[in-house]
Structures are given as C-alpha cells and as structure tokens.
N, C-alpha and C positions, 0 to 999 in steps of 0.2 A: 463192516463189511456188510452193507445193504444191498438187496438187488434193487436196480431202480424201479421207482414207485409207478413208474408208466406201466409195465406189465401187469402188476397187481392191480391196479386201478382198471386195465383193459379188461383183466379175466373178469373182475366185478361187473363192468358195463356188459360184458358179454352174456353174464348169468342174468342179470336183470332185465338188460333192455331186449337182447336178441330172443331170449328162452322165456321172456315174462316171469321169472322167480322173483319176489323181491326179498331182499336178505335183512336182517336185523343189524344192529351196529356190533353185536356180538359175532355174527357171523362173519361180517366182514373183516372184524379184529382177528378171528380164528384163521380166515384165508391168509391174512397179511402175515400173521406170525407162522404158519404153517410153510408159505413160499419162502420166509426170510430164513427159517429155521433151516429148511432145506438146503437154500442156496448158501447158508454158513458152514455146514457139514460138508458140502461138494467143494468149497474153497479150501478148508483144512485138508481135505483128503488130497486134492490136488497139490497143496503145498508139502504134504506128506510124502507123496509120490515124486515130487521133484528132489526134495531132500535125500531120499533114498536111492535116486539115480545119479545125483552128485557122488554120494559116499560110495558106490560101487566104481563110479569113474576113478575117484582118486584112489581107491583101493588097488583097482586094475593098474593104474599108472605106477603106485608105489612097489608093487609085485613087479612091473615093465623094469623099473631102475634098479631094483634088487637083482634081477635076473642080469640085467648088463652090467651090473659091477663084478658080479660073480663070473661072468663070461669073462669080462676084461683082466680080472684078478686069474683066473685060469690061465689065460694066454701069456701072461706075464712069466709065468713060472716055467 
C-alpha cells in the first residue's frame, strides 16, 4: 500500500524549486514516510468502513429473511 511516488516527488519539487527551500535527505525521507503513513491509515480506515457496511447489510438481510419466515409461518396457521 504505497501512494504513488509521483505525488511525493512533486511535493518535494514544489517545496525546493518553487519556494526555494533546500531539504536535507532526512527531511525528504520524513516527508515520504509521513505521506506514506497517512495514506496507509486512510486505506485501512476505508477498508474497515467498507467491512462495517457489508456487516450491516448482512445483518439487515438476515433480519428481513427471519421476518419473512415468521410472517410465512404465521400465515400457515
């Protein structure tokens, strides 16, 4: 799960070239690590949110099917 390096490189280029700030190798690595870390957290959060939505869907589906079964059973009597 890595963010495309083009974004990171573009950001570093903007800082150094457009703003005239020279970054050390450590600063460049810190920027890359921060962006990659934030991206990984965002992806994990999105996956968790998707799984939670899927769980809610199946819970509702099971409740619906159980209700239909109960109504069907009540109508037979």
